[in-house]
LUMFIDO-334003 format. One line per field, with one value per atom (N, C-alpha, C): residue in one letter; atom name; x, y, z. Coordinates in steps of 0.2 Angstrom, whole numbers, plus 5000, padded with zeros to 4 digits. Example, Ala and Ser with C-alpha at 12.3 -4.5 7.8 and 13.67 -1.06 7.14 Angstrom:
// LUMFIDO-334003
r A / A / A / S / S / S
a N / CA / C / N / CA / C
u 5066 / 5062 / 5066 / 5064 / 5068 / 5064
v 4972 / 4978 / 4984 / 4989 / 4995 / 5000
w 5039 / 5039 / 5039 / 5035 / 5036 / 5039
//
This chain:
// LUMFIDO-334003
r M / M / M / K / K / K / Y / Y / Y / S / S / S / V / V / V / R / R / R / F / F / F / P / P / P / S / S / S / E / E / E / A / A / A / I / I / I / E / E / E / K / K / K / K / K / K / F / F / F / H / H / H / K / K / K / A / A / A / L / L / L / E / E / E / I / I / I / I / I / I / P / P / P / P / P / P / K / K / K / I / I / I / R / R / R / D / D / D / E / E / E / I / I / I / M / M / M / K / K / K / G / G / G / I / I / I / E / E / E / D / D / D / L / L / L / A / A / A / D / D / D / N / N / N / P / P / P / R / R / R / P / P / P / L / L / L / G / G / G / E / E / E / P / P / P / K / K / K / L / L / L / K / K / K / P / P / P / P / P / P / L / L / L / I / I / I / V / V / V / Y / Y / Y / Q / Q / Q / Y / Y / Y / A / A / A / A / A / A / Q / Q / Q / Y / Y / Y / R / R / R / L / L / L / K / K / K / I / I / I / R / R / R / N / N / N / Y / Y / Y / R / R / R / V / V / V / L / L / L / Y / Y / Y / D / D / D / V / V / V / D / D / D / D / D / D / K / K / K / N / N / N / H / H / H / I / I / I / V / V / V / W / W / W / V / V / V / F / F / F / D / D / D / V / V / V / R / R / R / K / K / K / R / R / R / N / N / N / E / E / E / R / R / R / T / T / T / Y / Y / Y / G / G / G
a N / CA / C / N / CA / C / N / CA / C / N / CA / C / N / CA / C / N / CA / C / N / CA / C / N / CA / C / N / CA / C / N / CA / C / N / CA / C / N / CA / C / N / CA / C / N / CA / C / N / CA / C / N / CA / C / N / CA / C / N / CA / C / N / CA / C / N / CA / C / N / CA / C / N / CA / C / N / CA / C / N / CA / C / N / CA / C / N / CA / C / N / CA / C / N / CA / C / N / CA / C / N / CA / C / N / CA / C / N / CA / C / N / CA / C / N / CA / C / N / CA / C / N / CA / C / N / CA / C / N / CA / C / N / CA / C / N / CA / C / N / CA / C / N / CA / C / N / CA / C / N / CA / C / N / CA / C / N / CA / C / N / CA / C / N / CA / C / N / CA / C / N / CA / C / N / CA / C / N / CA / C / N / CA / C / N / CA / C / N / CA / C / N / CA / C / N / CA / C / N / CA / C / N / CA / C / N / CA / C / N / CA / C / N / CA / C / N / CA / C / N / CA / C / N / CA / C / N / CA / C / N / CA / C / N / CA / C / N / CA / C / N / CA / C / N / CA / C / N / CA / C / N / CA / C / N / CA / C / N / CA / C / N / CA / C / N / CA / C / N / CA / C / N / CA / C / N / CA / C / N / CA / C / N / CA / C / N / CA / C / N / CA / C / N / CA / C / N / CA / C / N / CA / C / N / CA / C / N / CA / C / N / CA / C / N / CA / C / N / CA / C / N / CA / C / N / CA / C / N / CA / C / N / CA / C / N / CA / C
u 5018 / 5019 / 5017 / 5014 / 5010 / 5017 / 5015 / 5020 / 5017 / 5022 / 5018 / 5018 / 5014 / 5014 / 5017 / 5020 / 5024 / 5023 / 5027 / 5026 / 5036 / 5040 / 5047 / 5048 / 5043 / 5047 / 5039 / 5040 / 5036 / 5032 / 5037 / 5033 / 5029 / 5031 / 5026 / 5020 / 5020 / 5016 / 5009 / 5012 / 5010 / 5004 / 5010 / 5006 / 5000 / 5001 / 4998 / 4990 / 4990 / 4985 / 4982 / 4985 / 4982 / 4978 / 4981 / 4976 / 4970 / 4970 / 4966 / 4960 / 4961 / 4956 / 4949 / 4954 / 4950 / 4944 / 4946 / 4941 / 4935 / 4931 / 4924 / 4926 / 4923 / 4923 / 4921 / 4917 / 4916 / 4920 / 4924 / 4929 / 4935 / 4936 / 4942 / 4942 / 4936 / 4939 / 4939 / 4937 / 4939 / 4946 / 4946 / 4955 / 4960 / 4957 / 4962 / 4960 / 4954 / 4953 / 4957 / 4957 / 4961 / 4968 / 4971 / 4978 / 4980 / 4976 / 4975 / 4976 / 4972 / 4972 / 4978 / 4983 / 4992 / 4993 / 4994 / 4996 / 4996 / 4991 / 4990 / 4991 / 4990 / 4991 / 4994 / 4999 / 5003 / 5002 / 5000 / 4999 / 4991 / 4985 / 4978 / 4978 / 4975 / 4972 / 4971 / 4973 / 4970 / 4973 / 4978 / 4984 / 4991 / 4991 / 4997 / 5002 / 5007 / 5015 / 5013 / 5018 / 5016 / 5022 / 5021 / 5028 / 5027 / 5032 / 5037 / 5034 / 5039 / 5038 / 5037 / 5030 / 5030 / 5033 / 5039 / 5042 / 5039 / 5037 / 5032 / 5038 / 5039 / 5043 / 5051 / 5055 / 5061 / 5060 / 5055 / 5053 / 5050 / 5050 / 5049 / 5042 / 5037 / 5030 / 5029 / 5030 / 5029 / 5022 / 5018 / 5010 / 5005 / 4999 / 4992 / 4988 / 4984 / 4977 / 4972 / 4968 / 4963 / 4955 / 4954 / 4949 / 4945 / 4938 / 4933 / 4937 / 4937 / 4943 / 4949 / 4951 / 4958 / 4962 / 4969 / 4975 / 4980 / 4981 / 4986 / 4991 / 4997 / 5002 / 5008 / 5011 / 5014 / 5020 / 5025 / 5030 / 5030 / 5033 / 5032 / 5043 / 5043 / 5048 / 5047 / 5050 / 5049 / 5053 / 5059 / 5065 / 5064 / 5062 / 5060 / 5052 / 5048 / 5040 / 5038 / 5040 / 5035 / 5032 / 5027 / 5024 / 5024 / 5028 / 5029 / 5024 / 5020 / 5014 / 5016 / 5016 / 5019 / 5013 / 5007 / 5003 / 4997 / 4992 / 4985 / 4984 / 4981 / 4979 / 4971 / 4969 / 4961 / 4965 / 4961 / 4962 / 4960 / 4966 / 4964 / 4973 / 4972 / 4978 / 4983 / 4984 / 4990 / 4992 / 4989 / 4989 / 4997 / 4998 / 5003 / 5010 / 5007 / 5014 / 5017
v 4958 / 4952 / 4947 / 4942 / 4935 / 4932 / 4928 / 4923 / 4917 / 4913 / 4905 / 4902 / 4901 / 4894 / 4889 / 4888 / 4881 / 4877 / 4871 / 4868 / 4868 / 4868 / 4868 / 4860 / 4856 / 4847 / 4843 / 4839 / 4834 / 4831 / 4831 / 4828 / 4833 / 4838 / 4845 / 4845 / 4844 / 4843 / 4839 / 4834 / 4827 / 4826 / 4830 / 4831 / 4838 / 4841 / 4848 / 4844 / 4840 / 4837 / 4833 / 4828 / 4824 / 4827 / 4835 / 4839 / 4838 / 4842 / 4845 / 4839 / 4831 / 4825 / 4826 / 4828 / 4828 / 4835 / 4840 / 4847 / 4845 / 4847 / 4846 / 4850 / 4848 / 4851 / 4855 / 4860 / 4865 / 4871 / 4870 / 4873 / 4872 / 4866 / 4863 / 4869 / 4869 / 4871 / 4880 / 4882 / 4890 / 4889 / 4885 / 4885 / 4884 / 4879 / 4878 / 4885 / 4890 / 4896 / 4901 / 4901 / 4907 / 4905 / 4900 / 4896 / 4901 / 4899 / 4901 / 4909 / 4912 / 4918 / 4923 / 4918 / 4921 / 4923 / 4920 / 4921 / 4928 / 4932 / 4939 / 4943 / 4941 / 4944 / 4941 / 4940 / 4935 / 4938 / 4943 / 4949 / 4952 / 4949 / 4950 / 4957 / 4961 / 4965 / 4961 / 4966 / 4961 / 4957 / 4955 / 4947 / 4953 / 4953 / 4954 / 4950 / 4953 / 4947 / 4943 / 4937 / 4936 / 4936 / 4939 / 4939 / 4937 / 4930 / 4930 / 4924 / 4923 / 4920 / 4911 / 4909 / 4899 / 4897 / 4892 / 4888 / 4882 / 4880 / 4874 / 4870 / 4865 / 4858 / 4863 / 4863 / 4867 / 4876 / 4877 / 4883 / 4889 / 4895 / 4900 / 4904 / 4902 / 4905 / 4913 / 4918 / 4922 / 4924 / 4922 / 4925 / 4919 / 4921 / 4916 / 4918 / 4914 / 4915 / 4914 / 4916 / 4916 / 4914 / 4906 / 4904 / 4899 / 4903 / 4901 / 4900 / 4893 / 4891 / 4889 / 4889 / 4887 / 4891 / 4890 / 4894 / 4890 / 4895 / 4891 / 4896 / 4892 / 4895 / 4894 / 4903 / 4902 / 4907 / 4907 / 4913 / 4916 / 4921 / 4927 / 4927 / 4924 / 4926 / 4931 / 4937 / 4945 / 4943 / 4942 / 4940 / 4934 / 4929 / 4924 / 4925 / 4929 / 4928 / 4922 / 4919 / 4912 / 4914 / 4910 / 4910 / 4902 / 4902 / 4895 / 4894 / 4887 / 4885 / 4880 / 4879 / 4875 / 4872 / 4875 / 4871 / 4872 / 4868 / 4870 / 4868 / 4872 / 4869 / 4872 / 4870 / 4870 / 4876 / 4880 / 4887 / 4884 / 4883 / 4881 / 4884 / 4882 / 4886 / 4883 / 4876 / 4873 / 4874 / 4880 / 4882 / 4886 / 4890 / 4895 / 4893 / 4887 / 4885 / 4881
w 5019 / 5017 / 5021 / 5017 / 5019 / 5023 / 5029 / 5034 / 5030 / 5032 / 5031 / 5039 / 5040 / 5045 / 5046 / 5049 / 5051 / 5060 / 5060 / 5066 / 5065 / 5071 / 5072 / 5070 / 5072 / 5070 / 5069 / 5065 / 5064 / 5070 / 5075 / 5081 / 5085 / 5084 / 5087 / 5085 / 5076 / 5072 / 5073 / 5074 / 5076 / 5083 / 5088 / 5096 / 5095 / 5090 / 5091 / 5087 / 5081 / 5078 / 5083 / 5088 / 5092 / 5096 / 5100 / 5104 / 5101 / 5095 / 5091 / 5091 / 5091 / 5091 / 5095 / 5100 / 5107 / 5107 / 5105 / 5103 / 5099 / 5102 / 5097 / 5091 / 5085 / 5079 / 5076 / 5079 / 5079 / 5081 / 5087 / 5090 / 5087 / 5085 / 5079 / 5072 / 5071 / 5064 / 5065 / 5070 / 5073 / 5076 / 5077 / 5078 / 5073 / 5068 / 5063 / 5058 / 5057 / 5053 / 5058 / 5065 / 5068 / 5065 / 5066 / 5064 / 5057 / 5051 / 5045 / 5043 / 5049 / 5049 / 5050 / 5054 / 5056 / 5052 / 5046 / 5039 / 5039 / 5037 / 5035 / 5042 / 5048 / 5053 / 5060 / 5060 / 5065 / 5072 / 5073 / 5079 / 5080 / 5080 / 5080 / 5086 / 5084 / 5089 / 5096 / 5102 / 5108 / 5111 / 5107 / 5108 / 5110 / 5117 / 5120 / 5117 / 5119 / 5120 / 5127 / 5126 / 5134 / 5138 / 5144 / 5149 / 5154 / 5156 / 5153 / 5145 / 5143 / 5137 / 5140 / 5137 / 5139 / 5134 / 5140 / 5137 / 5133 / 5127 / 5125 / 5123 / 5125 / 5124 / 5123 / 5118 / 5119 / 5117 / 5114 / 5112 / 5117 / 5113 / 5119 / 5115 / 5117 / 5115 / 5117 / 5112 / 5113 / 5113 / 5109 / 5108 / 5109 / 5110 / 5111 / 5108 / 5103 / 5099 / 5104 / 5106 / 5112 / 5106 / 5105 / 5104 / 5108 / 5110 / 5116 / 5121 / 5124 / 5131 / 5129 / 5121 / 5121 / 5119 / 5118 / 5118 / 5113 / 5107 / 5102 / 5105 / 5107 / 5108 / 5103 / 5100 / 5095 / 5094 / 5091 / 5089 / 5083 / 5082 / 5076 / 5073 / 5069 / 5065 / 5061 / 5063 / 5056 / 5051 / 5053 / 5048 / 5041 / 5044 / 5039 / 5038 / 5040 / 5037 / 5041 / 5046 / 5049 / 5055 / 5056 / 5060 / 5065 / 5070 / 5072 / 5077 / 5076 / 5079 / 5085 / 5092 / 5096 / 5099 / 5100 / 5105 / 5107 / 5106 / 5108 / 5114 / 5120 / 5125 / 5130 / 5132 / 5135 / 5140 / 5140 / 5147 / 5152 / 5158 / 5165 / 5168 / 5174 / 5180 / 5178 / 5171 / 5170 / 5164 / 5158 / 5151 / 5152 / 5158 / 5156 / 5161 / 5165 / 5171 / 5168
//
């Protein structure tokens, strides 16, 4: 069954799109494609669960999607078939801390 991909709030969606604005267009397109693909496969191969979960705003991101030097942080609600997207971050020492 296909999942819907959503943001938990309008404020988080705004911050996400603002973060995308500073990413080069080609990588931005790859990130958006990767997020769209989460609707069909919310747990891509090679992407283990984050241990411990990463707190993003007030939510627990259990998963990450690696796209080049960026990470999309998200969680999966299997009961309601929703992928909750929280943030996109450039990979560095502060990404997971």
